[in-house]
A tleap script that builds the chain and sets N, CA, C and O, in Angstrom:
source leaprc.protein.ff14SB
mol = sequence {
  NMET THR HIE THR VAL VAL ASN PRO ALA GLY
  LEU ALA ASP PRO VAL PRO TYR GLY TYR SER
  HIE LEU THR ARG THR PRO SER GLY LEU VAL
  PHE VAL ALA GLY GLN TYR ALA ALA ASP GLU
  THR GLY ARG ILE VAL SER ASP ASP PHE ALA
  GLU GLN VAL ARG GLN SER PHE ARG ASN LEU
  GLY THR ALA LEU ALA ALA GLU GLY LEU GLY
  PHE GLY SER VAL VAL ARG LEU GLY THR TYR
  ILE VAL ASP HIE ASP ALA ASP LYS LEU VAL
  VAL LEU GLY SER GLN ILE ALA GLU ILE TRP
  GLY SER ARG PRO PRO ALA GLN THR LEU VAL
  GLY VAL ALA ARG LEU ALA LEU PRO GLY MET
  LEU PHE GLU VAL ASP ALA ILE ALA CALA
}
set mol.1.N position { 140.711 103.961 136.347 }
set mol.1.CA position { 140.169 102.631 136.340 }
set mol.1.C position { 139.352 102.441 137.620 }
set mol.1.O position { 139.846 102.690 138.719 }
set mol.2.N position { 138.123 102.006 137.476 }
set mol.2.CA position { 137.258 101.755 138.605 }
set mol.2.C position { 137.403 100.305 139.038 }
set mol.2.O position { 137.517 99.407 138.205 }
set mol.3.N position { 137.397 100.089 140.323 }
set mol.3.CA position { 137.455 98.730 140.846 }
set mol.3.C position { 136.322 98.546 141.853 }
set mol.3.O position { 135.761 99.512 142.370 }
set mol.4.N position { 136.005 97.291 142.113 }
set mol.4.CA position { 134.947 96.942 143.049 }
set mol.4.C position { 135.582 96.499 144.354 }
set mol.4.O position { 136.532 95.716 144.355 }
set mol.5.N position { 135.061 96.997 145.463 }
set mol.5.CA position { 135.537 96.633 146.792 }
set mol.5.C position { 134.495 95.733 147.434 }
set mol.5.O position { 133.300 96.024 147.377 }
set mol.6.N position { 134.944 94.631 148.051 }
set mol.6.CA position { 134.028 93.671 148.667 }
set mol.6.C position { 134.541 93.304 150.057 }
set mol.6.O position { 135.723 93.016 150.246 }
set mol.7.N position { 133.625 93.323 151.024 }
set mol.7.CA position { 133.896 92.828 152.368 }
set mol.7.C position { 132.818 91.792 152.686 }
set mol.7.O position { 131.741 92.134 153.173 }
set mol.8.N position { 133.123 90.512 152.401 }
set mol.8.CA position { 132.105 89.467 152.480 }
set mol.8.C position { 131.600 89.174 153.890 }
set mol.8.O position { 132.322 89.312 154.877 }
set mol.9.N position { 130.336 88.764 153.947 }
set mol.9.CA position { 129.782 88.240 155.189 }
set mol.9.C position { 130.595 87.007 155.578 }
set mol.9.O position { 131.083 86.280 154.714 }
set mol.10.N position { 130.736 86.782 156.861 }
set mol.10.CA position { 131.491 85.640 157.352 }
set mol.10.C position { 132.922 85.976 157.704 }
set mol.10.O position { 133.624 85.173 158.319 }
set mol.11.N position { 133.360 87.177 157.312 }
set mol.11.CA position { 134.696 87.647 157.677 }
set mol.11.C position { 134.549 88.898 158.537 }
set mol.11.O position { 133.599 89.664 158.379 }
set mol.12.N position { 135.490 89.092 159.438 }
set mol.12.CA position { 135.462 90.265 160.319 }
set mol.12.C position { 135.520 91.547 159.498 }
set mol.12.O position { 136.119 91.578 158.423 }
set mol.13.N position { 134.901 92.592 160.003 }
set mol.13.CA position { 134.897 93.888 159.330 }
set mol.13.C position { 136.305 94.487 159.381 }
set mol.13.O position { 136.801 94.799 160.464 }
set mol.14.N position { 136.962 94.654 158.210 }
set mol.14.CA position { 138.321 95.179 158.207 }
set mol.14.C position { 138.408 96.702 158.134 }
set mol.14.O position { 139.480 97.268 158.350 }
set mol.15.N position { 137.305 97.365 157.835 }
set mol.15.CA position { 137.337 98.800 157.574 }
set mol.15.C position { 137.909 99.597 158.759 }
set mol.15.O position { 138.660 100.545 158.527 }
set mol.16.N position { 137.586 99.255 160.019 }
set mol.16.CA position { 138.197 100.007 161.122 }
set mol.16.C position { 139.724 99.929 161.136 }
set mol.16.O position { 140.386 100.783 161.725 }
set mol.17.N position { 140.279 98.907 160.491 }
set mol.17.CA position { 141.735 98.760 160.424 }
set mol.17.C position { 142.318 99.381 159.152 }
set mol.17.O position { 143.526 99.321 158.925 }
set mol.18.N position { 141.448 99.980 158.319 }
set mol.18.CA position { 141.936 100.719 157.171 }
set mol.18.C position { 142.109 99.936 155.887 }
set mol.18.O position { 142.901 100.336 155.034 }
set mol.19.N position { 141.399 98.839 155.721 }
set mol.19.CA position { 141.495 98.077 154.473 }
set mol.19.C position { 140.184 97.371 154.180 }
set mol.19.O position { 139.280 97.353 155.016 }
set mol.20.N position { 140.081 96.787 152.990 }
set mol.20.CA position { 138.957 95.933 152.600 }
set mol.20.C position { 139.500 94.554 152.285 }
set mol.20.O position { 140.685 94.395 151.993 }
set mol.21.N position { 138.627 93.555 152.346 }
set mol.21.CA position { 139.077 92.179 152.124 }
set mol.21.C position { 139.503 91.914 150.691 }
set mol.21.O position { 140.492 91.220 150.456 }
set mol.22.N position { 138.760 92.463 149.724 }
set mol.22.CA position { 139.192 92.219 148.351 }
set mol.22.C position { 138.720 93.303 147.419 }
set mol.22.O position { 137.759 94.025 147.687 }
set mol.23.N position { 139.437 93.392 146.302 }
set mol.23.CA position { 139.050 94.288 145.220 }
set mol.23.C position { 139.131 93.516 143.913 }
set mol.23.O position { 139.986 92.652 143.722 }
set mol.24.N position { 138.202 93.862 143.015 }
set mol.24.CA position { 138.208 93.283 141.670 }
set mol.24.C position { 138.408 94.418 140.680 }
set mol.24.O position { 137.727 95.441 140.737 }
set mol.25.N position { 139.359 94.217 139.768 }
set mol.25.CA position { 139.612 95.210 138.730 }
set mol.25.C position { 138.691 94.952 137.546 }
set mol.25.O position { 138.154 93.851 137.416 }
set mol.26.N position { 138.497 95.941 136.682 }
set mol.26.CA position { 137.676 95.722 135.487 }
set mol.26.C position { 138.202 94.582 134.608 }
set mol.26.O position { 137.430 93.953 133.885 }
set mol.27.N position { 139.486 94.319 134.666 }
set mol.27.CA position { 140.052 93.217 133.866 }
set mol.27.C position { 139.775 91.856 134.476 }
set mol.27.O position { 140.060 90.832 133.854 }
set mol.28.N position { 139.214 91.823 135.707 }
set mol.28.CA position { 138.872 90.560 136.339 }
set mol.28.C position { 139.879 90.053 137.354 }
set mol.28.O position { 139.651 89.014 137.975 }
set mol.29.N position { 140.980 90.752 137.540 }
set mol.29.CA position { 141.908 90.352 138.599 }
set mol.29.C position { 141.278 90.640 139.951 }
set mol.29.O position { 140.639 91.675 140.142 }
set mol.30.N position { 141.465 89.717 140.887 }
set mol.30.CA position { 140.953 89.891 142.242 }
set mol.30.C position { 142.135 89.867 143.196 }
set mol.30.O position { 142.933 88.930 143.199 }
set mol.31.N position { 142.233 90.916 144.007 }
set mol.31.CA position { 143.286 91.029 145.003 }
set mol.31.C position { 142.667 90.803 146.377 }
set mol.31.O position { 141.777 91.546 146.791 }
set mol.32.N position { 143.138 89.777 147.084 }
set mol.32.CA position { 142.611 89.458 148.406 }
set mol.32.C position { 143.625 89.911 149.449 }
set mol.32.O position { 144.788 89.508 149.420 }
set mol.33.N position { 143.169 90.751 150.365 }
set mol.33.CA position { 144.029 91.240 151.441 }
set mol.33.C position { 144.427 90.090 152.355 }
set mol.33.O position { 143.837 89.010 152.313 }
set mol.34.N position { 145.428 90.339 153.174 }
set mol.34.CA position { 145.901 89.323 154.113 }
set mol.34.C position { 144.779 88.767 154.970 }
set mol.34.O position { 144.034 89.507 155.612 }
set mol.35.N position { 144.678 87.453 154.965 }
set mol.35.CA position { 143.695 86.753 155.784 }
set mol.35.C position { 144.439 86.064 156.919 }
set mol.35.O position { 145.456 85.403 156.708 }
set mol.36.N position { 143.913 86.231 158.118 }
set mol.36.CA position { 144.542 85.611 159.281 }
set mol.36.C position { 143.530 84.721 159.983 }
set mol.36.O position { 142.398 84.584 159.519 }
set mol.37.N position { 143.917 84.125 161.074 }
set mol.37.CA position { 143.101 83.106 161.746 }
set mol.37.C position { 142.015 83.730 162.615 }
set mol.37.O position { 141.961 83.478 163.819 }
set mol.38.N position { 141.156 84.538 162.011 }
set mol.38.CA position { 140.103 85.228 162.747 }
set mol.38.C position { 138.753 84.576 162.523 }
set mol.38.O position { 138.490 83.991 161.472 }
set mol.39.N position { 137.898 84.690 163.541 }
set mol.39.CA position { 136.498 84.335 163.351 }
set mol.39.C position { 135.769 85.555 162.811 }
set mol.39.O position { 136.407 86.555 162.481 }
set mol.40.N position { 134.442 85.494 162.716 }
set mol.40.CA position { 133.652 86.580 162.137 }
set mol.40.C position { 133.762 87.882 162.925 }
set mol.40.O position { 133.483 88.954 162.388 }
set mol.41.N position { 134.164 87.801 164.189 }
set mol.41.CA position { 134.283 89.000 165.031 }
set mol.41.C position { 135.686 89.592 164.989 }
set mol.41.O position { 135.908 90.681 165.518 }
set mol.42.N position { 136.637 88.895 164.369 }
set mol.42.CA position { 138.016 89.349 164.323 }
set mol.42.C position { 138.899 88.721 165.384 }
set mol.42.O position { 140.102 88.978 165.429 }
set mol.43.N position { 138.300 87.890 166.248 }
set mol.43.CA position { 139.062 87.229 167.313 }
set mol.43.C position { 139.909 86.109 166.727 }
set mol.43.O position { 139.415 85.318 165.924 }
set mol.44.N position { 141.175 86.029 167.116 }
set mol.44.CA position { 142.052 84.942 166.673 }
set mol.44.C position { 141.574 83.643 167.317 }
set mol.44.O position { 141.391 83.575 168.532 }
set mol.45.N position { 141.372 82.614 166.494 }
set mol.45.CA position { 140.705 81.394 166.938 }
set mol.45.C position { 141.586 80.450 167.749 }
set mol.45.O position { 141.066 79.599 168.470 }
set mol.46.N position { 142.896 80.579 167.648 }
set mol.46.CA position { 143.785 79.640 168.331 }
set mol.46.C position { 145.181 80.233 168.408 }
set mol.46.O position { 145.549 81.099 167.614 }
set mol.47.N position { 145.952 79.755 169.373 }
set mol.47.CA position { 147.361 80.146 169.424 }
set mol.47.C position { 148.249 79.061 168.814 }
set mol.47.O position { 149.475 79.152 168.874 }
set mol.48.N position { 147.627 78.035 168.228 }
set mol.48.CA position { 148.343 76.944 167.565 }
set mol.48.C position { 148.634 77.331 166.118 }
set mol.48.O position { 147.723 77.715 165.384 }
set mol.49.N position { 149.900 77.233 165.702 }
set mol.49.CA position { 150.289 77.652 164.364 }
set mol.49.C position { 149.508 76.901 163.283 }
set mol.49.O position { 148.988 77.528 162.360 }
set mol.50.N position { 149.418 75.584 163.376 }
set mol.50.CA position { 148.733 74.793 162.343 }
set mol.50.C position { 147.267 75.191 162.226 }
set mol.50.O position { 146.738 75.282 161.118 }
set mol.51.N position { 146.613 75.426 163.344 }
set mol.51.CA position { 145.204 75.841 163.287 }
set mol.51.C position { 145.083 77.240 162.699 }
set mol.51.O position { 144.121 77.524 161.984 }
set mol.52.N position { 146.028 78.106 162.983 }
set mol.52.CA position { 146.000 79.438 162.387 }
set mol.52.C position { 146.150 79.354 160.871 }
set mol.52.O position { 145.486 80.088 160.139 }
set mol.53.N position { 147.005 78.479 160.406 }
set mol.53.CA position { 147.164 78.304 158.951 }
set mol.53.C position { 145.858 77.818 158.338 }
set mol.53.O position { 145.404 78.361 157.331 }
set mol.54.N position { 145.250 76.795 158.940 }
set mol.54.CA position { 143.992 76.256 158.403 }
set mol.54.C position { 142.895 77.323 158.375 }
set mol.54.O position { 142.200 77.467 157.369 }
set mol.55.N position { 142.735 78.070 159.470 }
set mol.55.CA position { 141.690 79.101 159.528 }
set mol.55.C position { 141.965 80.223 158.533 }
set mol.55.O position { 141.037 80.745 157.916 }
set mol.56.N position { 143.218 80.593 158.375 }
set mol.56.CA position { 143.562 81.641 157.416 }
set mol.56.C position { 143.168 81.236 156.006 }
set mol.56.O position { 142.641 82.049 155.247 }
set mol.57.N position { 143.424 79.977 155.652 }
set mol.57.CA position { 143.043 79.513 154.319 }
set mol.57.C position { 141.526 79.361 154.198 }
set mol.57.O position { 140.981 79.580 153.116 }
set mol.58.N position { 140.834 78.993 155.274 }
set mol.58.CA position { 139.362 78.976 155.221 }
set mol.58.C position { 138.852 80.385 154.935 }
set mol.58.O position { 137.941 80.568 154.127 }
set mol.59.N position { 139.441 81.382 155.599 }
set mol.59.CA position { 139.028 82.765 155.364 }
set mol.59.C position { 139.349 83.203 153.940 }
set mol.59.O position { 138.567 83.929 153.326 }
set mol.60.N position { 140.486 82.774 153.412 }
set mol.60.CA position { 140.809 83.065 152.019 }
set mol.60.C position { 139.741 82.471 151.106 }
set mol.60.O position { 139.307 83.121 150.154 }
set mol.61.N position { 139.317 81.245 151.388 }
set mol.61.CA position { 138.258 80.606 150.600 }
set mol.61.C position { 136.953 81.385 150.670 }
set mol.61.O position { 136.260 81.517 149.661 }
set mol.62.N position { 136.613 81.897 151.835 }
set mol.62.CA position { 135.402 82.705 151.996 }
set mol.62.C position { 135.491 83.975 151.156 }
set mol.62.O position { 134.527 84.358 150.492 }
set mol.63.N position { 136.649 84.622 151.189 }
set mol.63.CA position { 136.834 85.849 150.397 }
set mol.63.C position { 136.703 85.546 148.909 }
set mol.63.O position { 136.018 86.276 148.191 }
set mol.64.N position { 137.339 84.495 148.441 }
set mol.64.CA position { 137.261 84.131 147.024 }
set mol.64.C position { 135.828 83.802 146.611 }
set mol.64.O position { 135.372 84.222 145.547 }
set mol.65.N position { 135.128 83.055 147.448 }
set mol.65.CA position { 133.759 82.648 147.129 }
set mol.65.C position { 132.831 83.846 146.969 }
set mol.65.O position { 131.861 83.784 146.213 }
set mol.66.N position { 133.121 84.928 147.671 }
set mol.66.CA position { 132.295 86.134 147.554 }
set mol.66.C position { 132.321 86.697 146.139 }
set mol.66.O position { 131.407 87.422 145.746 }
set mol.67.N position { 133.346 86.376 145.380 }
set mol.67.CA position { 133.447 86.814 143.985 }
set mol.67.C position { 133.213 85.652 143.018 }
set mol.67.O position { 133.525 85.755 141.832 }
set mol.68.N position { 132.664 84.548 143.528 }
set mol.68.CA position { 132.370 83.401 142.674 }
set mol.68.C position { 133.606 82.614 142.271 }
set mol.68.O position { 133.587 81.905 141.264 }
set mol.69.N position { 134.674 82.728 143.039 }
set mol.69.CA position { 135.932 82.062 142.724 }
set mol.69.C position { 136.252 80.998 143.762 }
set mol.69.O position { 135.694 80.985 144.859 }
set mol.70.N position { 137.160 80.107 143.392 }
set mol.70.CA position { 137.665 79.104 144.311 }
set mol.70.C position { 139.175 79.146 144.322 }
set mol.70.O position { 139.790 79.999 143.682 }
set mol.71.N position { 139.767 78.222 145.049 }
set mol.71.CA position { 141.223 78.181 145.155 }
set mol.71.C position { 141.895 77.975 143.797 }
set mol.71.O position { 143.031 78.408 143.605 }
set mol.72.N position { 141.218 77.329 142.863 }
set mol.72.CA position { 141.787 77.110 141.538 }
set mol.72.C position { 142.005 78.387 140.751 }
set mol.72.O position { 142.728 78.382 139.755 }
set mol.73.N position { 141.395 79.475 141.177 }
set mol.73.CA position { 141.561 80.764 140.508 }
set mol.73.C position { 142.779 81.534 141.005 }
set mol.73.O position { 143.163 82.539 140.407 }
set mol.74.N position { 143.386 81.076 142.088 }
set mol.74.CA position { 144.520 81.798 142.676 }
set mol.74.C position { 145.760 81.599 141.815 }
set mol.74.O position { 146.138 80.473 141.490 }
set mol.75.N position { 146.388 82.725 141.452 }
set mol.75.CA position { 147.609 82.667 140.647 }
set mol.75.C position { 148.847 83.037 141.452 }
set mol.75.O position { 149.967 82.725 141.045 }
set mol.76.N position { 148.659 83.697 142.586 }
set mol.76.CA position { 149.801 84.060 143.437 }
set mol.76.C position { 149.371 84.156 144.888 }
set mol.76.O position { 148.298 84.668 145.206 }
set mol.77.N position { 150.234 83.650 145.763 }
set mol.77.CA position { 150.047 83.770 147.208 }
set mol.77.C position { 151.203 84.561 147.802 }
set mol.77.O position { 152.334 84.501 147.318 }
set mol.78.N position { 150.899 85.295 148.848 }
set mol.78.CA position { 151.920 85.867 149.725 }
set mol.78.C position { 151.660 85.283 151.094 }
set mol.78.O position { 150.544 85.384 151.605 }
set mol.79.N position { 152.668 84.672 151.704 }
set mol.79.CA position { 152.493 84.092 153.032 }
set mol.79.C position { 153.493 84.725 153.987 }
set mol.79.O position { 154.630 85.018 153.616 }
set mol.80.N position { 153.052 84.930 155.213 }
set mol.80.CA position { 153.835 85.639 156.224 }
set mol.80.C position { 153.797 84.812 157.497 }
set mol.80.O position { 152.727 84.531 158.037 }
set mol.81.N position { 154.980 84.422 157.975 }
set mol.81.CA position { 155.084 83.534 159.136 }
set mol.81.C position { 155.926 84.211 160.206 }
set mol.81.O position { 157.062 84.611 159.953 }
set mol.82.N position { 155.358 84.337 161.410 }
set mol.82.CA position { 156.093 84.875 162.544 }
set mol.82.C position { 157.099 83.821 163.004 }
set mol.82.O position { 156.750 82.653 163.181 }
set mol.83.N position { 158.345 84.243 163.196 }
set mol.83.CA position { 159.420 83.349 163.656 }
set mol.83.C position { 159.502 82.095 162.793 }
set mol.83.O position { 159.504 80.972 163.297 }
set mol.84.N position { 159.567 82.308 161.501 }
set mol.84.CA position { 159.603 81.207 160.523 }
set mol.84.C position { 160.721 80.212 160.838 }
set mol.84.O position { 161.830 80.594 161.211 }
set mol.85.N position { 160.397 78.921 160.677 }
set mol.85.CA position { 161.397 77.852 160.787 }
set mol.85.C position { 160.953 76.683 159.918 }
set mol.85.O position { 159.877 76.717 159.322 }
set mol.86.N position { 161.786 75.650 159.850 }
set mol.86.CA position { 161.508 74.509 158.974 }
set mol.86.C position { 160.232 73.775 159.372 }
set mol.86.O position { 159.512 73.299 158.495 }
set mol.87.N position { 159.931 73.670 160.660 }
set mol.87.CA position { 158.708 72.989 161.086 }
set mol.87.C position { 157.462 73.718 160.586 }
set mol.87.O position { 156.490 73.086 160.172 }
set mol.88.N position { 157.494 75.034 160.626 }
set mol.88.CA position { 156.349 75.804 160.148 }
set mol.88.C position { 156.212 75.693 158.632 }
set mol.88.O position { 155.101 75.702 158.102 }
set mol.89.N position { 157.337 75.588 157.943 }
set mol.89.CA position { 157.299 75.388 156.492 }
set mol.89.C position { 156.617 74.073 156.145 }
set mol.89.O position { 155.878 74.002 155.163 }
set mol.90.N position { 156.849 73.039 156.929 }
set mol.90.CA position { 156.194 71.747 156.701 }
set mol.90.C position { 154.680 71.889 156.869 }
set mol.90.O position { 153.917 71.357 156.062 }
set mol.91.N position { 154.245 72.595 157.898 }
set mol.91.CA position { 152.807 72.815 158.128 }
set mol.91.C position { 152.198 73.552 156.937 }
set mol.91.O position { 151.157 73.150 156.418 }
set mol.92.N position { 152.848 74.624 156.508 }
set mol.92.CA position { 152.340 75.384 155.373 }
set mol.92.C position { 152.324 74.527 154.118 }
set mol.92.O position { 151.332 74.518 153.390 }
set mol.93.N position { 153.407 73.809 153.855 }
set mol.93.CA position { 153.477 72.951 152.671 }
set mol.93.C position { 152.369 71.919 152.640 }
set mol.93.O position { 151.816 71.627 151.580 }
set mol.94.N position { 152.045 71.370 153.790 }
set mol.94.CA position { 150.966 70.388 153.879 }
set mol.94.C position { 149.617 71.014 153.532 }
set mol.94.O position { 148.813 70.411 152.821 }
set mol.95.N position { 149.374 72.214 154.032 }
set mol.95.CA position { 148.103 72.903 153.727 }
set mol.95.C position { 148.022 73.252 152.248 }
set mol.95.O position { 146.972 73.087 151.627 }
set mol.96.N position { 149.114 73.730 151.683 }
set mol.96.CA position { 149.150 74.058 150.251 }
set mol.96.C position { 148.877 72.802 149.431 }
set mol.96.O position { 148.090 72.843 148.486 }
set mol.97.N position { 149.515 71.687 149.781 }
set mol.97.CA position { 149.314 70.429 149.050 }
set mol.97.C position { 147.870 69.949 149.174 }
set mol.97.O position { 147.309 69.421 148.213 }
set mol.98.N position { 147.268 70.127 150.345 }
set mol.98.CA position { 145.872 69.712 150.539 }
set mol.98.C position { 144.934 70.492 149.615 }
set mol.98.O position { 143.960 69.938 149.104 }
set mol.99.N position { 145.221 71.749 149.408 }
set mol.99.CA position { 144.350 72.593 148.589 }
set mol.99.C position { 144.668 72.471 147.101 }
set mol.99.O position { 143.756 72.302 146.292 }
set mol.100.N position { 145.951 72.554 146.723 }
set mol.100.CA position { 146.330 72.625 145.316 }
set mol.100.C position { 147.026 71.382 144.777 }
set mol.100.O position { 147.328 71.323 143.585 }
set mol.101.N position { 147.287 70.393 145.616 }
set mol.101.CA position { 147.965 69.194 145.134 }
set mol.101.C position { 149.338 69.520 144.587 }
set mol.101.O position { 150.121 70.232 145.216 }
set mol.102.N position { 149.621 68.992 143.406 }
set mol.102.CA position { 150.944 69.180 142.809 }
set mol.102.C position { 151.021 70.417 141.918 }
set mol.102.O position { 152.011 70.611 141.212 }
set mol.103.N position { 149.964 71.270 141.946 }
set mol.103.CA position { 149.957 72.476 141.098 }
set mol.103.C position { 149.667 73.729 141.930 }
set mol.103.O position { 148.665 74.406 141.703 }
set mol.104.N position { 150.541 74.036 142.892 }
set mol.104.CA position { 150.303 75.231 143.703 }
set mol.104.C position { 150.560 76.502 142.896 }
set mol.104.O position { 151.296 76.479 141.910 }
set mol.105.N position { 149.953 77.607 143.318 }
set mol.105.CA position { 150.223 78.878 142.646 }
set mol.105.C position { 151.626 79.374 142.995 }
set mol.105.O position { 152.290 78.834 143.879 }
set mol.106.N position { 152.058 80.408 142.285 }
set mol.106.CA position { 153.297 81.079 142.661 }
set mol.106.C position { 153.130 81.601 144.084 }
set mol.106.O position { 152.033 81.990 144.486 }
set mol.107.N position { 154.226 81.607 144.842 }
set mol.107.CA position { 154.133 82.009 146.243 }
set mol.107.C position { 155.434 82.659 146.687 }
set mol.107.O position { 156.526 82.242 146.303 }
set mol.108.N position { 155.287 83.686 147.504 }
set mol.108.CA position { 156.424 84.257 148.210 }
set mol.108.C position { 156.145 84.130 149.693 }
set mol.108.O position { 155.104 84.576 150.175 }
set mol.109.N position { 157.079 83.519 150.423 }
set mol.109.CA position { 156.967 83.377 151.868 }
set mol.109.C position { 157.932 84.369 152.504 }
set mol.109.O position { 159.102 84.448 152.128 }
set mol.110.N position { 157.422 85.120 153.470 }
set mol.110.CA position { 158.246 86.083 154.184 }
set mol.110.C position { 158.197 85.753 155.674 }
set mol.110.O position { 157.120 85.684 156.266 }
set mol.111.N position { 159.354 85.550 156.268 }
set mol.111.CA position { 159.440 85.392 157.712 }
set mol.111.C position { 159.450 86.765 158.353 }
set mol.111.O position { 160.196 87.645 157.922 }
set mol.112.N position { 158.634 86.961 159.375 }
set mol.112.CA position { 158.501 88.262 160.008 }
set mol.112.C position { 158.637 88.147 161.525 }
set mol.112.O position { 158.449 87.070 162.093 }
set mol.113.N position { 158.962 89.250 162.169 }
set mol.113.CA position { 159.055 89.288 163.624 }
set mol.113.C position { 157.667 89.322 164.265 }
set mol.113.O position { 157.445 88.727 165.320 }
set mol.114.N position { 156.737 90.026 163.615 }
set mol.114.CA position { 155.360 90.093 164.120 }
set mol.114.C position { 154.447 90.523 162.989 }
set mol.114.O position { 154.896 91.009 161.951 }
set mol.115.N position { 153.142 90.329 163.216 }
set mol.115.CA position { 152.124 90.750 162.264 }
set mol.115.C position { 151.253 91.820 162.905 }
set mol.115.O position { 151.579 92.300 163.991 }
set mol.116.N position { 150.171 92.202 162.272 }
set mol.116.CA position { 149.388 93.378 162.657 }
set mol.116.C position { 148.809 93.338 164.066 }
set mol.116.O position { 148.773 94.360 164.751 }
set mol.117.N position { 148.355 92.165 164.503 }
set mol.117.CA position { 147.698 92.067 165.804 }
set mol.117.C position { 148.435 91.091 166.710 }
set mol.117.O position { 149.021 90.124 166.224 }
set mol.118.N position { 148.417 91.329 168.014 }
set mol.118.CA position { 149.037 90.377 168.935 }
set mol.118.C position { 148.417 88.986 168.767 }
set mol.118.O position { 147.199 88.851 168.649 }
set mol.119.N position { 149.246 87.983 168.758 }
set mol.119.CA position { 148.759 86.604 168.642 }
set mol.119.C position { 148.714 86.072 167.231 }
set mol.119.O position { 148.590 84.863 167.037 }
set mol.120.N position { 148.811 86.941 166.236 }
set mol.120.CA position { 148.830 86.467 164.842 }
set mol.120.C position { 150.170 85.786 164.579 }
set mol.120.O position { 151.230 86.354 164.843 }
set mol.121.N position { 150.107 84.547 164.049 }
set mol.121.CA position { 151.309 83.793 163.714 }
set mol.121.C position { 151.468 83.590 162.219 }
set mol.121.O position { 152.549 83.242 161.745 }
set mol.122.N position { 150.372 83.811 161.464 }
set mol.122.CA position { 150.368 83.517 160.029 }
set mol.122.C position { 149.368 84.434 159.333 }
set mol.122.O position { 148.344 84.812 159.901 }
set mol.123.N position { 149.693 84.779 158.093 }
set mol.123.CA position { 148.778 85.562 157.254 }
set mol.123.C position { 149.030 85.180 155.801 }
set mol.123.O position { 150.161 84.893 155.408 }
set mol.124.N position { 147.960 85.182 155.011 }
set mol.124.CA position { 148.067 84.856 153.582 }
set mol.124.C position { 147.267 85.855 152.776 }
set mol.124.O position { 146.125 86.163 153.118 }
set mol.125.N position { 147.870 86.372 151.689 }
set mol.125.CA position { 147.126 87.190 150.739 }
set mol.125.C position { 147.205 86.517 149.376 }
set mol.125.O position { 147.994 85.591 149.184 }
set mol.126.N position { 146.393 86.975 148.433 }
set mol.126.CA position { 146.328 86.278 147.157 }
set mol.126.C position { 145.925 87.214 146.030 }
set mol.126.O position { 145.301 88.254 146.240 }
set mol.127.N position { 146.305 86.805 144.831 }
set mol.127.CA position { 145.800 87.381 143.593 }
set mol.127.C position { 145.139 86.242 142.825 }
set mol.127.O position { 145.716 85.169 142.656 }
set mol.128.N position { 143.923 86.497 142.366 }
set mol.128.CA position { 143.179 85.479 141.620 }
set mol.128.C position { 142.720 86.067 140.293 }
set mol.128.O position { 142.559 87.280 140.150 }
set mol.129.N position { 142.514 85.180 139.330 }
set mol.129.CA position { 142.076 85.613 138.012 }
set mol.129.C position { 140.976 84.689 137.523 }
set mol.129.O position { 140.458 84.875 136.422 }
savepdb mol mol.pdb
quit
């Protein structure tokens, strides 16, 4: 099965780290790699958890748009929170509600000790159809 690999403009180049931002299968499923709070150069934009969540979802939106999709196409999220606690869950829940209202996609949240790069506090990946 052949798939299409896309690394959209507006997102940092992930290839040096060994991955691509998204792939589309012939059946139309789109898999979006973990998006974190990076600017176009890969620099983390803030050390504030809430801002990292917002930027990560903006980057997810950029990745989806590269394939002509929006947040409404997302069927599953994976979220990863460093040192997860109830306060961070409230921040994430608020962002999810802002984007999807009362119809969020399926989601698995994983609390982790650390993520790929120093300073990363949050990461989100997605499957869209």
